[in-house]
C-alpha positions in Angstrom: -86.5 -82.4 73.9 -84.7 -79.3 72.9 -88.7 -78.1 71.8 -89.9 -79.3 75.1 -86.8 -77.1 77.1 -88.2 -74.3 75.0 -91.7 -74.7 75.7 -90.8 -74.9 79.6 -88.6 -72.0 79.6 -91.5 -69.9 77.8 -94.1 -71.0 80.4 -91.6 -70.3 83.5 -91.2 -66.7 82.1 -94.7 -66.2 81.5 -95.4 -67.7 85.0 -92.8 -65.3 86.5 -94.3 -62.1 84.9 -97.7 -63.0 86.2 -96.0 -63.2 89.9 -94.3 -60.3 89.7 -95.1 -57.1 91.9 -96.3 -54.5 89.7 -95.1 -50.8 90.2 -97.6 -48.4 92.2 -99.6 -46.0 90.0 -98.2 -42.4 89.8 -101.3 -41.2 91.4 -100.9 -43.8 94.5 -97.4 -42.2 95.4 -96.0 -39.0 96.2 -92.4 -39.3 95.5 -91.2 -38.9 92.1 -89.8 -36.2 89.8 -91.8 -33.2 87.8 -92.0 -34.1 84.2 -89.5 -32.4 81.6 -86.3 -32.2 83.9 -83.3 -32.5 81.5 -80.3 -34.8 81.8 -78.2 -32.8 84.5 -81.2 -32.2 86.5 -82.3 -35.7 86.7 -79.0 -36.4 87.9 -79.0 -33.4 90.5 -82.7 -34.6 91.6 -81.5 -38.2 92.3 -78.7 -37.5 94.3 -80.7 -35.3 96.1 -83.2 -38.1 96.4 -80.3 -40.4 97.8 -78.8 -37.7 100.3 -82.6 -37.1 101.7 -83.7 -40.7 101.8 -80.3 -43.1 102.2 -78.3 -41.0 104.0 -78.1 -42.1 107.7 -75.7 -40.0 110.1 -73.8 -41.4 112.7 -71.9 -39.7 115.8 -68.7 -40.4 113.2 -70.0 -39.0 110.4 -71.6 -35.5 112.2 -74.7 -36.8 114.1 -75.6 -34.9 117.0 -74.5 -34.9 119.9 -78.3 -33.8 120.5 -80.7 -34.7 117.7 -84.4 -35.5 116.5 -83.7 -37.8 113.7 -80.7 -39.7 112.0 -81.8 -38.6 108.5 -83.8 -36.5 106.4 -86.4 -39.4 105.4 -87.2 -41.1 108.4 -89.6 -38.1 109.3 -90.8 -37.9 105.7 -91.5 -41.5 104.8 -92.2 -41.6 101.0 -92.3 -38.0 101.5 -95.4 -38.0 103.0 -96.8 -36.6 106.4 -95.2 -37.6 109.6 -96.4 -39.9 112.1 -96.7 -38.8 115.7 -93.5 -40.9 116.4 -91.7 -38.5 114.2 -93.2 -35.1 115.7 -91.3 -32.5 116.5 -91.4 -30.1 119.6 -90.6 -26.3 119.1 -90.5 -23.7 122.2 -89.4 -20.8 123.6 -91.4 -17.9 121.7 -95.0 -16.4 122.4 -95.1 -13.2 120.7 -93.4 -11.2 117.9 -90.9 -10.1 120.1 -88.8 -13.4 119.1 -87.5 -16.4 120.9 -86.6 -16.0 124.7 -84.9 -19.2 124.8 -82.3 -19.3 122.1 -79.9 -19.6 124.8 -81.5 -22.7 126.1 -81.3 -24.9 123.0 -84.5 -23.4 120.9 -86.4 -23.5 118.8 -86.2 -27.0 118.3 -86.4 -29.6 121.2 -83.5 -31.9 120.5 -84.6 -35.5 122.4 -82.3 -37.6 121.3 -78.2 -38.0 122.4 -75.0 -39.6 121.4 -73.7 -41.9 124.1 -72.4 -39.3 126.6 -74.5 -36.6 126.4 -78.5 -36.0 127.7 -81.2 -35.2 125.5 -82.7 -31.7 126.2 -86.1 -31.1 127.8 -88.4 -28.3 127.1 -87.1 -25.3 129.9 -89.2 -24.1 132.9 -91.4 -21.3 131.6 -91.3 -22.2 127.9 -94.4 -22.5 126.1 -94.2 -25.5 123.3 -96.1 -26.9 120.3 -95.9 -30.5 118.7 -95.6 -30.5 115.0 -95.8 -33.4 112.9 -93.4 -33.2 109.9 -95.4 -31.8 106.5 -95.7 -34.1 103.0 -92.9 -32.8 100.8 -94.3 -33.2 97.0 -95.3 -29.8 95.2 -92.8 -27.7 97.2 -91.1 -26.4 94.5 -94.6 -25.0 92.9 -95.3 -23.3 96.0 -91.8 -22.1 95.8 -92.2 -19.9 92.9 -95.7 -18.2 93.3 -95.1 -14.5 93.4 -95.7 -12.5 96.4 -97.8 -10.4 94.9 -100.0 -13.0 93.8 -100.4 -14.4 97.6 -100.9 -11.1 99.0 -103.7 -10.4 96.7 -105.9 -12.7 99.1 -104.7 -11.2 102.0 -107.5 -9.1 104.0 -105.9 -8.1 107.5 -108.8 -5.9 108.0 -111.6 -8.2 106.7 -112.7 -5.7 104.5 -115.0 -7.8 102.5 -116.7 -8.8 105.7 -116.7 -12.7 105.2 -114.9 -13.3 108.6 -111.7 -14.4 106.5 -108.6 -12.3 106.6 -105.4 -13.7 106.1 -101.8 -12.0 106.9 -98.6 -12.6 105.4 -95.8 -13.7 108.3 -92.9 -11.2 107.7 -89.4 -12.1 108.7 -85.9 -11.1 108.5 -83.9 -12.9 106.1 -81.0 -15.2 107.0 -77.9 -14.1 105.8 -77.4 -17.0 103.6 -81.1 -16.5 101.9 -81.8 -14.3 98.9 -84.5 -12.5 98.2 -86.8 -13.8 95.1 -86.8 -11.6 92.2 -90.6 -10.3 92.6 -90.6 -10.3 96.5 -92.1 -7.6 98.1 -90.8 -6.0 101.6 -92.0 -4.5 104.8 -89.6 -2.6 106.7 -86.6 -4.4 105.4 -88.8 -7.7 106.5 -90.1 -10.3 103.9 -93.0 -12.7 103.5 -92.2 -16.2 104.5 -94.1 -18.9 103.1 -92.9 -22.6 104.5 -93.5 -24.3 107.7 -96.8 -24.9 109.8 -96.5 -21.0 111.0 -95.4 -19.9 107.5 -92.3 -18.7 109.2 -89.4 -20.0 106.6 -88.6 -18.0 103.6 -87.4 -20.8 101.1 -86.5 -24.4 100.5 -82.6 -23.5 101.5 -83.4 -21.9 104.8 -85.9 -24.9 105.3 -83.0 -27.6 104.6 -80.5 -25.9 106.3 -82.2 -25.1 109.4 -83.5 -29.3 109.3 -79.6 -30.4 108.8 -79.0 -28.3 111.9 -81.5 -28.7 114.1 -83.3 -31.5 113.4 -79.9 -34.0 112.6 -77.6 -31.6 114.7 -75.4 -31.1 111.4 -73.6 -27.9 110.9 -73.2 -26.4 107.4 -71.8 -23.1 105.8 -75.4 -21.9 105.8 -76.1 -22.9 109.8 -72.5 -23.2 111.4 -74.1 -22.6 114.7 -74.8 -25.5 117.3 -77.9 -24.9 118.4 -77.5 -26.0 122.0 -74.0 -24.5 122.9 -74.1 -21.6 120.5 -70.4 -22.4 119.4 -69.6 -22.3 115.7 -68.7 -25.5 114.2 -66.8 -26.3 110.8 -69.4 -27.6 108.2 -70.1 -31.4 108.7 -72.0 -31.3 105.4 -71.2 -29.8 102.1 -72.6 -27.2 100.1 -73.2 -29.5 97.5 -75.5 -31.7 99.4 -77.8 -29.0 100.6 -78.4 -27.5 97.2 -78.8 -31.3 95.8 -82.0 -31.7 98.3 -82.8 -28.6 97.9 -83.1 -29.2 94.3 -84.7 -32.7 95.1 -87.4 -30.7 97.0 -88.1 -28.7 94.5 -88.2 -30.9 92.2 -90.9 -33.4 93.4 -93.8 -33.8 91.4 -97.3 -32.3 92.9 -99.6 -35.0 94.1 -102.0 -36.7 91.3 -105.8 -36.4 92.2 -107.5 -39.9 92.1 -111.2 -41.0 91.6 -112.1 -37.6 90.1 -115.5 -38.9 88.7 -116.4 -39.7 92.1 -115.7 -36.2 93.7 -117.3 -33.7 91.7 -120.6 -33.1 93.8 -117.9 -33.1 97.1 -115.7 -30.1 95.0 -119.0 -28.0 94.7 -119.8 -28.6 98.4 -116.5 -27.6 99.4 -116.5 -24.4 97.7 -120.1 -23.6 98.5 -119.5 -23.5 102.0 -116.5 -21.9 101.7 -113.2 -23.9 102.4 -112.0 -22.4 99.3 -111.5 -19.0 101.0 -108.4 -20.5 102.5 -107.8 -23.6 101.0 -107.7 -22.0 97.5 -107.6 -24.1 94.4 -106.0 -22.8 92.1 -102.1 -21.0 91.8 -99.8 -20.0 89.2 -96.0 -20.0 88.9 -93.8 -17.3 87.8 -90.5 -17.6 86.1 -87.9 -19.5 87.2 -84.4 -21.5 86.2 -85.9 -24.7 86.3 -88.3 -24.9 83.3 -90.7 -27.6 84.6 -92.1 -25.0 87.3 -92.0 -21.9 85.1 -95.4 -20.6 84.4 -97.4 -23.6 85.5 -101.1 -23.4 87.0 -101.6 -25.9 89.6 -104.1 -27.1 92.6 -102.5 -26.9 95.9 -105.6 -25.8 98.0 -104.0 -23.2 100.1 -103.4 -19.7 100.2 -100.0 -19.7 102.1 -101.2 -17.1 104.5 -102.1 -16.7 108.0 -105.5 -17.3 109.9 -106.3 -17.5 113.6 -108.2 -20.7 113.7 -109.3 -19.9 117.5 -108.6 -20.7 121.1 -108.9 -24.7 120.3 -105.9 -24.8 118.4 -104.1 -21.8 120.0 -100.6 -23.8 121.5 -99.0 -20.7 123.2 -96.2 -20.5 121.0 -95.6 -19.0 117.4 -92.7 -17.8 115.1 -92.1 -15.0 113.4 -94.9 -12.3 113.3 -97.7 -14.9 113.7 -100.0 -15.0 116.8 -100.2 -17.8 118.7 -103.5 -19.1 117.4 -102.6 -18.2 113.6 -101.6 -21.1 111.6 -100.3 -21.2 107.8 -103.2 -22.9 105.5 -101.9 -26.2 104.8 -101.9 -27.3 101.1 -104.7 -30.4 101.2 -103.3 -31.9 97.9 -101.9 -35.2 98.5 -104.4 -35.6 101.8 -105.9 -38.8 100.8 -102.2 -40.5 100.9 -101.4 -39.6 104.0 -102.4 -42.3 105.8 -99.5 -44.5 103.5 -96.8 -42.5 105.7 -98.9 -42.8 108.9 -99.4 -46.1 109.6 -102.6 -46.6 107.9 -104.6 -44.3 109.5 -105.1 -40.4 109.8 -103.3 -38.0 112.1 -104.2 -34.3 111.0 -104.0 -30.9 111.8 -100.4 -29.2 113.2 -100.2 -32.0 115.8 -101.8 -34.9 114.6 -104.9 -34.7 116.9 -107.7 -35.3 114.6 -107.9 -38.9 113.3 -110.3 -38.4 110.7 -111.2 -35.5 108.2 -114.5 -34.8 109.6 -112.7 -34.6 113.0 -110.0 -32.2 111.6 -112.8 -29.8 110.1 -114.9 -29.8 113.2 -111.8 -28.5 115.6 -111.6 -25.7 112.7 -112.2 -22.3 114.8 -111.4 -18.5 114.7 -112.0 -17.3 110.8 -113.4 -20.5 110.1 -116.2 -20.9 112.7 -118.7 -20.1 110.0 -117.3 -22.6 107.6 -117.1 -25.6 110.1 -121.4 -24.5 111.0 -121.8 -24.6 107.2 -120.3 -28.1 107.4 -122.3 -29.0 110.6 -125.5 -28.0 108.5 -124.8 -30.7 105.5 -126.6 -33.8 105.4 -124.9 -36.7 106.1 -124.6 -37.7 102.3 -123.2 -34.5 101.7 -120.5 -34.6 104.1 -119.8 -37.7 102.9 -119.3 -36.4 99.4 -117.2 -33.7 100.8 -115.1 -36.5 102.6 -115.0 -38.2 99.4 -113.5 -35.2 97.3 -110.7 -34.3 100.1 -109.7 -38.1 100.0 -109.4 -37.9 95.9 -106.9 -35.0 96.2 
């Protein structure tokens, strides 16, 4: 009887193992930390992860009174791209002279409100744009590329005559932002690299502004309520802000998939000129987070602004960018976008493209010739190129 019970227990354990769900592979998800973090860094990553993905704000914990979302993770499911339901609306600036609607809630439309308050509406006369939240992964690597490397790719006057310019977005730094050790400045302004318009300097600025403008949470970094213009005591600690910044810095880079099937597509990607803006390779410089220091990585961006033509001109801008200029978005992780977008693609800055091919065909301006090169490919070649993009 004892032997029979033992055999039954063994069978039960084996059967359970067969029905246990398997963990997703590292290449099939975007979240997770970079390799090589030490114990203290792993703990800070976990604190930042909890604050970013698990902390949901209410009126009693500082939410609002006007807001876009109640948590960071609600706009970045699985650290991936946002969905049209989580679209941000920004308004109030048409040129580099600055935002003319800051006294009316600009630049972020806060379209939700706690009871007793009315949500914002875009003011009369203000231009606006719709922006999908971007994926978060690999941001720490982009943060540690030197200004000199990025500016080496800029060609404002198209000296080489290839039709591709590429310019930096020069901004004045927030009082709480410290320039990078190797930063290059022009007339007191510094080159920004984050955001759809490349108008945010670093991940501290990105995080503090998101808490303030997206959730209505003030901090010692961003203490002014965007709607009333009144300064409030911090509703979140500096430690939480710094933990979230560290979390964003140390999220792993997306892991490519099915590379054997994508070789032909990569060759086509480069041969028709996509790599002139979506640059394959970058290198990081020294940084206190050793897991990010002196690394070669492949984000498929140049972090510069490019004129994308009238079709993608929303009449709104930030910093020194024109209304038709957009920062080259990194393509890594592109094939996993559907996972956080409800099973289908929503691409370009506002999600208007529902397929990779449609996104390519909506490229204009500096990318017109490259779009035409894509159109000249055979159907098989276009499929190979798309297969390559989905492998990133």
